Residue frames as qw, qx, qy, qz and C-alpha x, y, z in Angstrom:
[[0.114, 0.683, -0.205, 0.692, -13.43, 34.27, -90.29],
 [0.491, -0.149, -0.727, 0.457, -12.51, 34.24, -86.62],
 [0.164, -0.241, 0.194, -0.937, -14.44, 37.22, -85.43],
 [0.364, -0.495, -0.788, -0.033, -17.07, 36.34, -82.95],
 [0.274, -0.872, -0.202, -0.352, -18.83, 38.18, -80.24],
 [0.719, -0.573, -0.046, 0.390, -15.55, 38.18, -78.27],
 [0.109, 0.954, -0.215, -0.180, -13.68, 40.51, -80.54],
 [0.575, -0.363, 0.617, 0.396, -11.07, 38.02, -81.71],
 [0.690, 0.694, 0.197, -0.057, -10.35, 38.93, -85.27],
 [0.490, -0.501, 0.446, 0.557, -6.80, 38.43, -86.40],
 [0.400, 0.644, -0.295, -0.582, -6.06, 39.53, -89.93],
 [0.687, 0.307, -0.618, -0.229, -4.80, 36.14, -90.94],
 [0.883, -0.399, 0.197, -0.151, -4.70, 32.83, -89.24],
 [0.113, 0.712, -0.690, -0.073, -1.13, 31.67, -88.95],
 [0.795, 0.102, -0.585, -0.120, -0.19, 28.06, -89.65],
 [0.820, -0.565, -0.017, -0.091, -0.06, 25.90, -86.66],
 [0.078, 0.762, -0.620, 0.170, 3.40, 26.06, -85.10],
 [0.941, -0.079, -0.326, 0.049, 5.33, 22.97, -84.37],
 [0.491, -0.810, 0.321, 0.009, 7.46, 22.86, -81.28],
 [0.658, -0.351, 0.574, 0.339, 11.16, 21.89, -81.95],
 [0.719, 0.490, 0.400, 0.287, 10.86, 22.58, -85.72],
 [0.448, 0.473, 0.064, 0.756, 13.38, 25.40, -85.74],
 [0.162, -0.072, -0.280, 0.943, 12.97, 28.95, -84.59],
 [0.270, -0.472, -0.494, -0.679, 9.33, 29.22, -85.17],
 [0.217, -0.188, 0.513, -0.809, 7.36, 30.81, -82.21],
 [0.200, -0.430, -0.880, -0.020, 4.54, 29.13, -80.53],
 [0.258, -0.468, -0.141, -0.834, 1.27, 31.18, -79.71],
 [0.317, -0.282, -0.817, 0.391, 0.06, 31.06, -76.07],
 [0.277, -0.445, -0.061, -0.849, -2.99, 32.58, -74.66],
 [0.367, -0.180, -0.876, 0.257, -4.99, 31.94, -71.62],
 [0.479, -0.678, -0.249, -0.499, -7.32, 32.60, -68.75],
 [0.313, 0.139, -0.674, 0.655, -6.31, 33.44, -65.22],
 [0.546, -0.609, -0.430, -0.382, -8.44, 33.06, -62.26],
 [0.205, -0.643, 0.450, -0.585, -8.47, 33.63, -58.50],
 [0.041, -0.162, 0.916, -0.366, -8.94, 31.60, -55.46],
 [0.657, 0.014, 0.056, -0.752, -12.68, 31.29, -56.03],
 [0.627, -0.050, 0.753, -0.194, -14.19, 27.87, -55.45],
 [0.649, 0.501, 0.555, 0.139, -15.77, 27.72, -58.94],
 [0.134, -0.660, 0.185, 0.716, -13.36, 30.10, -60.69],
 [0.002, -0.138, 0.749, 0.648, -13.42, 28.51, -64.17],
 [0.529, 0.387, 0.460, -0.599, -16.88, 28.77, -65.74],
 [0.635, 0.477, 0.586, 0.160, -18.62, 27.54, -69.00],
 [0.332, 0.938, 0.086, -0.052, -18.39, 30.95, -70.51],
 [0.222, -0.734, 0.578, 0.279, -14.47, 31.02, -70.02],
 [0.579, -0.093, 0.769, 0.254, -14.23, 27.76, -71.88],
 [0.530, 0.726, 0.435, 0.041, -16.29, 29.04, -74.80],
 [0.076, 0.962, -0.181, -0.189, -14.12, 32.14, -75.03],
 [0.407, -0.553, 0.674, 0.274, -10.97, 29.86, -75.10],
 [0.642, 0.262, 0.688, 0.213, -12.39, 27.70, -77.77],
 [0.363, 0.903, 0.208, -0.095, -13.25, 30.76, -79.86],
 [0.103, -0.862, 0.452, 0.207, -9.66, 31.93, -79.68],
 [0.533, -0.259, 0.783, 0.191, -8.29, 28.43, -80.42],
 [0.670, 0.546, 0.500, 0.052, -10.49, 28.13, -83.57],
 [0.374, 0.925, -0.060, -0.017, -8.69, 31.23, -84.91],
 [0.069, 0.777, -0.625, 0.036, -5.22, 29.99, -83.94],
 [0.986, -0.021, -0.115, -0.117, -5.06, 26.29, -84.49],
 [0.793, 0.256, -0.317, 0.453, -2.20, 24.55, -82.90],
 [0.018, -0.681, 0.320, -0.658, -1.78, 27.15, -80.22],
 [0.431, -0.165, -0.783, 0.417, -1.37, 26.65, -76.54],
 [0.389, -0.695, -0.181, -0.577, -4.10, 27.64, -74.05],
 [0.312, 0.060, -0.730, 0.605, -3.34, 28.05, -70.41],
 [0.524, -0.686, -0.237, -0.445, -5.99, 28.11, -67.72],
 [0.413, 0.157, -0.599, 0.667, -4.47, 29.09, -64.34],
 [0.505, -0.759, -0.272, -0.308, -5.98, 29.44, -60.88],
 [0.048, -0.670, 0.520, -0.527, -4.32, 30.81, -57.70],
 [0.793, -0.368, 0.338, -0.350, -5.75, 27.88, -55.61],
 [0.282, -0.453, 0.841, 0.095, -3.98, 24.52, -55.20],
 [0.224, 0.157, 0.933, 0.233, -6.51, 22.37, -57.24],
 [0.292, -0.081, -0.362, -0.882, -9.63, 22.60, -59.21],
 [0.615, 0.029, 0.514, -0.598, -13.20, 21.88, -58.03],
 [0.498, 0.157, 0.846, 0.103, -14.98, 18.84, -59.49],
 [0.469, 0.779, 0.363, -0.202, -17.06, 21.04, -61.64],
 [0.126, 0.848, -0.392, -0.332, -14.02, 22.80, -63.01],
 [0.373, -0.356, 0.832, 0.206, -12.30, 19.52, -63.53],
 [0.571, 0.466, 0.676, 0.003, -15.29, 18.28, -65.65],
 [0.393, 0.896, 0.063, -0.195, -15.24, 21.52, -67.81],
 [0.062, -0.777, 0.574, 0.249, -11.55, 21.45, -68.20],
 [0.505, -0.085, 0.847, 0.143, -11.56, 17.67, -69.04],
 [0.567, 0.672, 0.471, -0.072, -14.22, 18.36, -71.74],
 [0.174, 0.933, -0.217, -0.228, -12.03, 21.21, -73.05],
 [0.345, -0.515, 0.756, 0.209, -8.91, 18.95, -73.10],
 [0.613, 0.255, 0.745, 0.062, -10.84, 16.37, -75.11],
 [0.428, 0.868, 0.200, -0.157, -11.90, 19.13, -77.54],
 [0.002, -0.849, 0.470, 0.241, -8.25, 20.35, -77.83],
 [0.534, -0.293, 0.775, 0.168, -7.00, 16.76, -78.39],
 [0.719, 0.549, 0.415, -0.100, -9.21, 16.32, -81.51],
 [0.546, -0.119, 0.478, 0.678, -7.09, 16.20, -84.59],
 [0.417, 0.849, 0.049, -0.322, -7.00, 18.93, -87.31],
 [0.576, 0.685, -0.446, 0.007, -4.73, 17.51, -89.99],
 [0.764, 0.073, -0.558, 0.314, -1.67, 16.20, -88.26],
 [0.202, 0.227, -0.509, 0.806, -2.00, 18.36, -85.21],
 [0.133, -0.519, -0.752, 0.384, -4.25, 18.84, -82.29],
 [0.049, 0.866, 0.380, 0.322, -6.86, 21.71, -82.47],
 [0.104, -0.825, 0.319, -0.454, -4.89, 23.40, -79.42],
 [0.650, 0.021, -0.653, 0.388, -2.92, 22.29, -76.43],
 [0.529, -0.766, -0.140, -0.339, -4.31, 22.81, -72.96],
 [0.438, 0.178, -0.624, 0.622, -1.94, 23.59, -70.14],
 [0.501, -0.754, -0.298, -0.303, -3.59, 23.79, -66.71],
 [0.400, 0.285, -0.530, 0.691, -1.74, 25.48, -63.78],
 [0.542, -0.737, -0.405, -0.023, -2.53, 26.05, -60.18],
 [0.314, -0.920, 0.197, -0.129, -0.89, 28.01, -57.32],
 [0.843, -0.303, 0.319, 0.309, 1.66, 25.25, -57.14],
 [0.690, 0.319, 0.281, 0.586, 3.10, 26.19, -60.43],
 [0.099, 0.884, 0.188, 0.416, 2.19, 29.86, -60.31],
 [0.383, -0.871, 0.235, -0.197, 3.97, 30.38, -56.95],
 [0.948, -0.070, 0.019, 0.309, 6.87, 27.91, -57.44],
 [0.415, -0.667, 0.301, 0.540, 10.51, 28.93, -57.18],
 [0.186, 0.649, -0.473, -0.566, 12.59, 29.40, -60.27],
 [0.229, 0.203, -0.906, -0.291, 12.48, 25.55, -61.27],
 [0.765, -0.100, -0.128, -0.623, 9.09, 23.93, -61.58],
 [0.753, 0.142, -0.641, 0.033, 10.85, 20.55, -61.50],
 [0.241, 0.127, -0.698, 0.662, 12.12, 21.17, -58.03],
 [0.468, -0.131, 0.261, -0.834, 8.63, 22.30, -56.80],
 [0.856, -0.022, -0.316, -0.407, 6.91, 19.16, -58.16],
 [0.612, 0.154, -0.722, 0.283, 9.74, 17.01, -56.63],
 [0.021, -0.155, 0.594, -0.789, 9.27, 18.67, -53.20],
 [0.656, -0.082, 0.016, -0.750, 5.50, 18.24, -53.55],
 [0.267, -0.170, 0.943, -0.102, 6.08, 14.41, -53.88],
 [0.633, 0.350, 0.557, -0.408, 3.42, 11.87, -54.86],
 [0.688, 0.540, 0.463, 0.146, 2.20, 11.80, -58.26],
 [0.179, 0.967, -0.163, -0.081, 4.05, 15.13, -59.00],
 [0.307, -0.674, 0.654, 0.150, 7.34, 13.69, -58.13],
 [0.695, 0.134, 0.697, 0.114, 6.52, 10.37, -60.04],
 [0.555, 0.786, 0.260, -0.081, 5.66, 12.48, -63.10],
 [0.162, 0.930, -0.328, 0.020, 9.12, 13.99, -63.19],
 [0.761, -0.483, 0.418, 0.109, 11.17, 11.03, -62.10],
 [0.839, 0.245, 0.315, 0.371, 12.60, 10.22, -65.40],
 [0.407, -0.471, 0.122, 0.773, 15.57, 12.37, -66.32],
 [0.292, 0.186, 0.562, 0.751, 14.18, 13.00, -69.79],
 [0.013, -0.803, -0.595, 0.005, 11.15, 14.98, -68.59],
 [0.262, 0.068, 0.078, 0.960, 11.53, 18.57, -69.69],
 [0.060, 0.738, 0.615, -0.270, 8.88, 20.80, -68.15],
 [0.017, -0.542, 0.137, 0.829, 10.15, 23.66, -70.34],
 [0.004, 0.044, 0.812, 0.582, 8.70, 21.85, -73.22],
 [0.462, 0.013, 0.107, -0.880, 5.03, 23.16, -73.63],
 [0.736, 0.002, -0.539, -0.410, 3.75, 19.81, -74.98],
 [0.480, -0.012, -0.793, 0.375, 5.22, 17.97, -71.90],
 [0.072, 0.008, 0.476, -0.877, 3.77, 20.51, -69.57],
 [0.608, -0.013, -0.177, -0.773, 0.31, 20.26, -71.21],
 [0.700, -0.027, -0.693, -0.171, 0.45, 16.45, -71.08],
 [0.371, -0.040, -0.782, 0.499, 1.48, 16.21, -67.44],
 [0.173, -0.006, 0.392, -0.904, -0.62, 18.95, -66.04],
 [0.688, -0.037, -0.333, -0.643, -3.71, 17.30, -67.75],
 [0.662, -0.051, -0.743, 0.081, -2.80, 14.03, -66.13],
 [0.316, 0.011, -0.648, 0.693, -2.06, 15.46, -62.75],
 [0.208, 0.092, 0.347, -0.910, -4.96, 17.91, -62.31],
 [0.632, 0.166, -0.201, -0.730, -7.64, 16.45, -64.67],
 [0.618, -0.167, 0.757, -0.129, -6.81, 12.78, -64.19],
 [0.736, 0.582, -0.117, -0.325, -6.64, 12.31, -67.95],
 [0.896, -0.041, 0.266, 0.352, -4.54, 9.73, -69.73],
 [0.357, -0.416, 0.419, 0.724, -1.33, 10.68, -71.53],
 [0.483, 0.601, -0.218, -0.599, -1.73, 12.16, -74.99],
 [0.174, 0.416, -0.858, -0.248, 0.08, 8.97, -76.10],
 [0.104, 0.115, 0.962, -0.224, -2.56, 6.80, -74.52],
 [0.354, 0.595, 0.485, -0.534, -5.52, 8.67, -75.78],
 [0.363, 0.235, 0.650, 0.625, -6.20, 8.42, -79.51],
 [0.126, 0.436, 0.101, -0.885, -7.38, 11.77, -80.88],
 [0.523, 0.551, 0.644, 0.089, -10.50, 11.48, -83.16],
 [0.237, 0.212, 0.358, 0.878, -10.51, 13.73, -86.17],
 [0.191, 0.333, 0.327, -0.863, -12.56, 16.87, -85.60],
 [0.343, 0.554, 0.756, 0.066, -15.98, 17.08, -87.20]]
């Protein structure tokens, strides 16, 4: 049962959705934070994990208004990303998208915002096949850019315990 001390208790746990497999929806949930220096805390990560356990294969978003994460937040979120990347069957536990004020305050096209930001952001979207509207792509790239993690494709996911 998914009920915990956080009040998360869906009636049934839906099957993990697969992006691009037709018209199936994806489930997205998240945590939004302010400009605080240490906005993301261990308790936030535990709550996100509790929800993800109830909704395997879903997308979790952690968003802050500031332009980057602190070293402590990066460490917490990197650990969370590793946990998310662990395999459950043929899918990941969950998919983590991390966003900052860059994305939250961007214009209509995130692609143009990253291009204008330059550096690693522009390099990440240089290939014309990069589609930031694809949540898998967005999760992969934001983890690389903000958490300095390797690509999903370069980081073998161990089976969960």
